[in-house]
N, C-alpha and C positions, 0 to 999 in steps of 0.2 A: 285447886291444883291444876297446873298447866301440864299438858301432855305434848311431848315432842313428836313431830312427824319425821321419821328416819328414812333415809334412802336405803331401800332393801337390796339384797343381792338378787338380781333379776335373771341370773343364768351363770353357767359355768364359765369362768375366765372373765366375766364382766366385773370390773372394779369401779366403774364410773358411768355416769349418764349425763344428759343435758336437760335442763328445765325447758320444756317447749312453751308451756303457758300454764298460768294458774287459773283454775276453773272457779275458785272462790277468792275473794279479796279480804284484806284485813277488816275486821268488824262484822263480817258475814257470819250468820248462824250455819253450822254444819251438823249433820247427823252421822253417827257412827256408820262406817262402811260406804259413805257417800263419796264419790270421786271428787278430789279437790285439786289435783295437779297432774299434768301430763308429762311423762318422762320419756326421753328417747335414748336408746342405746343402739349399737351397731346391729343388734338382732331384732329389736322390737320396739314399737311405741306402746306405752301402757299408761293407764290412769291409776294413780295410787289412791286408795280409799283413806278416809279419816279414821284414825285409830280410836276416836272417842267422840261423843256428842258435845257440843258447846259452841264457843265463839272463836273464830280464827283471830287470835290475838296479835300475832306477829309473823310476817314472812321473812325468813332468814336467807333465802336463796332466790335471787331475781331471775326472771325469764332470760334464757340464753346462757345462764351460768352452768359451768361444768361442776358436778357434785360427785363426791366419792361415796362408795358404799359405806354405810354407817354414819354419814354426815346428817346433822339436823337440818331440816328444810323449813320448818315452821313450828309455831307453838299454838296449841289449842287450849283455851281456858275452859275447863270442864264445866258442865252444867252445875249451877248452884254456887259457884265461886264468885266472889266480888272482883271488880276490876282494879282494886287498889293494891298497892304494894307489889312485890315480886314473888309470885307463888313458887313453891318448889316444883321442879320439873320431873315428870315421869316420862321416860323414853318408851316409844313403841314403834315397832316396824313389822313388815310382813314376815311371818315366820318362815324359816327355811325348812325344807323336807328333812326327815331324819337321815343320818348317814347310812350308807349301805356298804356291807362288807364286800370287798373286792378280792380277786385272786391275782397275785403277781408271779411271773415266771422270770427267772434270771438267766436262762439259757437253755439250750437243748438238753433234754434228759433229766433236768432237775425237777424236784417235786414242787408243786404249787405252794405258795406261801400265802396264807390267808391274812389279809389286812383287815382286822376287825374294827368296827366303829368304837370310839372311846366311850368308856362307861360314864354315865351321867353322875355327876357329883354335885353336892351343894356345899361349897366351902363357906366358912364364915365370912361376912363382908369385911373388907379392909377399910381402915379409916381414911377419910379424905384429909385434905390439907387443914381443914378447920376442925378436925377431930371427930366429925360425924360420919356414920357409915354411908358408903356409896352404894345405893340400892335402886332397883326399879321394881316397885310393887313387892318389896320384901326380898328381892334377890339382886345380886350385882348385875349391872348391865355392861356387857363388853360387846362392842360393835364387831361385825364379821371381819372387817379389814384388820382390826387390832388383833383379834383372835388368830387370824391366819398368820400374821407376822410373828406372833408369839410361838405358834407351833413350828414355824420354819426355823426359829432360833432356839428351840428347846426350852422355852420358858413355860413353866407349869402355871396352871390356873391360880394356884395359891400365890406364887411369886408375882403374877400379873396384877393381882389385887393389892399388892404392896406398893405399886408404882404411883407416885403422886400424880394426880390428873389435873389438867388445866381446863378441861371441857366443862360444860354446864353440869352443875351438881357434883363436881369432882370427877367427871367421866374421863377415863384415859383416852387421849386422842392418838392419832398416828404419830404426830410429832413427839408426844410424850414417850411412846415406846421406842421410837427410833433413837431418841436422845439417851434413853436408858441403856439400849443395846450398845451404843457407841461408848458410853461411860463404862459399861461392864467389860468391853473388849480392851479398853485402854489399860496397858500394863503400868503398874506404879513405877515412877522414875524418880531418882534423887533430885532434890531441888537444885536448879542450876545457880551458879554464882550470880549475884546481882550484876547486871550490865548497866553501863551508863545510859542514862535516859537519852533516847534519840532526839535529835533536833525536831522541833515541831514542823510538820509537813502541812502544806495547804490541803484543805478538804476537797476531795475530788467531787466534781459536779455529777449528779445522777445521770445515768445514760438516758439519752432522749428516747421518748416513746417512738415506736415504729410509725412511720408516716404512710398514709394510704397511697397506693400506686396510682399515678396519674395516667389514665389511658390515653393512648395516641389515637389519631383519627382512624376510625374503623374498628376500634377495640372496645371491649366491654369488660369491666372488672366485676366479678361476682365473688363475694366473701365465701370462704370455706367454712360453712356453719352447718348445724343440724346433723342429719343422718350421714351426709357425705363426709363431714369432718370426723364423725365417730368411726365410720367405715375405714377412712384413711388411717386413723390412729391404730385401729385394731389390726388391720392387715400389715401395717409397718411392723408392729410388735410381733405378729406371727412370722413374718419373713426374717426378722432379726433373731427370733428364738430358735426355730427349727433349721436343720441343715437340709435344704431342699435339693432333691434330685428328681428328675422326671424321666419315666420310661414310656415309650410309645409302642403300640402293637396294632397291626391292621386286622380287621375282622370281616369275614364274608357274611353278610347279613341277608343272603338270598332267601332263606327259609322264613326269616322273620318278616321281610318285606312282602313275600308271597302270602303269608298267613294274614297279615293286616289288610292287604288289599282285598282278600277274599272274604273276610269276616267283619270288617269295621261296621257295616250297617247292621248286621244281625247281632253283633256284640252290643251295640247301643240299645237295640230293642230288647234284648234278653236281660242285660244287666243294668241298663240305665246309666251307662257311663261311656264316654268316648274312648275308643281304642287308639292309644298313642304308643310310641316306642318306649317312652320313659319307664312305665311299670315293668317292662321286660328287663331293662337295664338294672333297675332297683332289685328285682328278684334275683337275677344272676349274680349281682354283686353281694347281696345278702348271704346267699348260699356259700359263696366263696369265702366270705369273712368267717363263717363258722369253721371252715377247714383251715384257714390261715389266720388264727386269732391275734397274732402279734400285729397284724395290719389294723386291728381294731383296738389297739392298746393306747395308753398314754404314759408319758414319762413324768414322774413326780419325784423331784430331787434324785435320789439314787435308787428309786424303785420303779419297776415297770408294772403298771396295773393293766392286766389283760382281761378283757370282757368277753364272756362266752354268751353274749346276747348282742343284738344289733338294734340301735336306735339310729335310723338312717335320716340324715339331714339332706334335704333336696333344695338347691338354690333356686330362688324365684326372683326374677327381675320385676321391679315396680315401675309403673308408668308405661305409656304406649311405646316409648322407645328406650325404656330402661333408665330414663333420666332421673327417676326418683330414688335410685339406690337398689340395694339387694337385700333380701331377707331369706333366712334358711329355716323354714318350718320343718318339723321332725315327725317322721313316721315311727312312733314308739313300738318296740317289740316287733320289728319288721320280720324277724326270723320265725315268728309264729303265724304269719299271715300268708294267705294264698295270693296268687297273681291278681285275682278279682278283687280281693280285699285291698291290696295295695293300689290298684287302679282307682277304686272308689275314694279311698282316703286321700290319695295324691290330688285328684281333681278337686276335692272339697277344700283341703287346706290351701292349695294354690289359689283358688278363687277367693277365699276369705283373706289370704295374705294380701292380695292385690286390692281388696276392698278395705284393708286395714281394720278388719274385725277379728283378727286372730288373737288368741290369749297368750299370756306370758308362758304358761306351761307348755304350749305347743311349739315353742322355739328353744326349749331347754333340753339339755341332756344328750345331744347328738354324739354318737361315738365315731361316726364316719360321715363324710359328705360326698354327694354326687352332684355334679353340675353338668348342664347340657348346652354348651355353646353351639352345638350342631343345629339347634332349633333356629338359629339365625344365620346359618350357612358357614360357620367357622370350620376349617378343615383340621387344624392342629393347634395345640396351645400348651401352656405350662401352668396349670391352676396353682394357686397359693393355698397351702395347708391352713385350715381353720383351727388355729391354736385353741386348746391344747390337744387336739386330735393328732394322729400320726400320719394320716394320708388323706388324699382327696382324689376322686376319679372324675375325669372329664370325658364325656361322650360327644363325639363330633359328627359333622354332617355326613349323611349317606350319599355317596356319589358313585355313579357307574364308572368302572375303570377296567382296562384290559389287564388280566392276570393270567398266569400259566396254570392250567389245570390238566393233569395227565399229559404233560409235554405238549399241550396245545393252548393256543391263545383263546381265552374266553372273556366275555364281558360280564362282570358281576357287580352288584351293588356292594361297595366297600365302605367301611367306617374305621376311623382311628380311635382307639382307647388310649387316653393319656393319663398316667398315674403319677402324681407327685407324692413323694413320701419323705419322711424324716430319716436321713441316713444314719443318725445316731442309733436308731432301733432297727431299721430295715436295710438289708443288703440287697444288691441287685438281683441275685438268684432268687431270693424269696419273693421279691416284687415281680419278677418275670414269671414265676410259677403261679402266682396269684392271678396275673393277667391271663395266662394260658387257661386257667380254670374258668374264668369268665368267658373267654373266647370259645371254649369248648361248649359251654352251656348255650351260647347264642347260635353258633354254627350248626350244632346238632339238634337245636330246638328242643331242649329237655323240659320245657316248662310244664307240659301236660302229661309227662310220663309218670 
């Protein structure tokens, strides 16, 4: 029996990835759970394990190819099978975590609406085009991307299994379900009167393939590939999906700067971690998100899913000058952690992200993102929301500036907080109050109270 290696869902909103390299070649022996292929997405590079032991019979997606979630990448001939004939295919992929119930709010004063995970059912297998049941180890296989499209268009699991599939073993592909939806939407129309046959037209020549750009003197042409291409596609989708608005607020960070200067050496000796500004920003933002939960929400169709927990994504630039792209590791359950816990975890995941030793789970599930362009001197900016999140906070450079204090000019270390948010869910007043909450925490230095 041949087992298919399936492109898994590697994170929220990730629908595709790029094959970086195959660690095994056709004909190689592989062991179950042994890494066989490296996949790149806009969030992480990861190595996919073999779903079974055997021989790598066929590679279906070459290096550099863009693959969709649920797509077959290769076939493994399980141990004990002969190499003759075409064996039946059993699909296997990385299992997704169980769905979690969420709470949605539809406006001020309304009661929360619990969105429960769908109950698990085991419907009878639907026939394939050849009349045989379409199963994977005794149960129907539906790829995550097909299942998501079905849910979006109100197609039940039972109805989904009746769709004729053109994939391996009768599997329903994305094209199959999209064609089915288009056919279902088409209203029946009376047959038009026969029209005279049109005069034969010359067959149009296929459009020429795009030609590579010829560089001029002093120019260099670099293909947009790999992580940079995936980041470009994801951020373009994010910007086109959300209605971006950015609000800026100045913050006096005198107490924070004074505390760090006075305690950075003792902090390192006592807790074993460097004392930087970012953990304070993460802590202040996390506390504010608990008081302003809509800022921590996501919009799914006509429902607002509000989270009363915080998984804080923190943007980390890769490479000495940021030339290797950007990754967003996640501090899970940040709302349960102290400032010291956040500082330790932040230093650890940032270091492992730069060393490319971070796991897939550590870049999944962020509900909000914090980015710190101030670390390289930027004064102000408009961060792009990391879809499907609702907002992103940028913390910018701390610079001494003259300000008015008690009707007198004073020199204080100042910093801009820049909040980009989706105006479909967040109004300006709500965003302003959220920023004022963070400002108050930093200026009054509430962290150890």
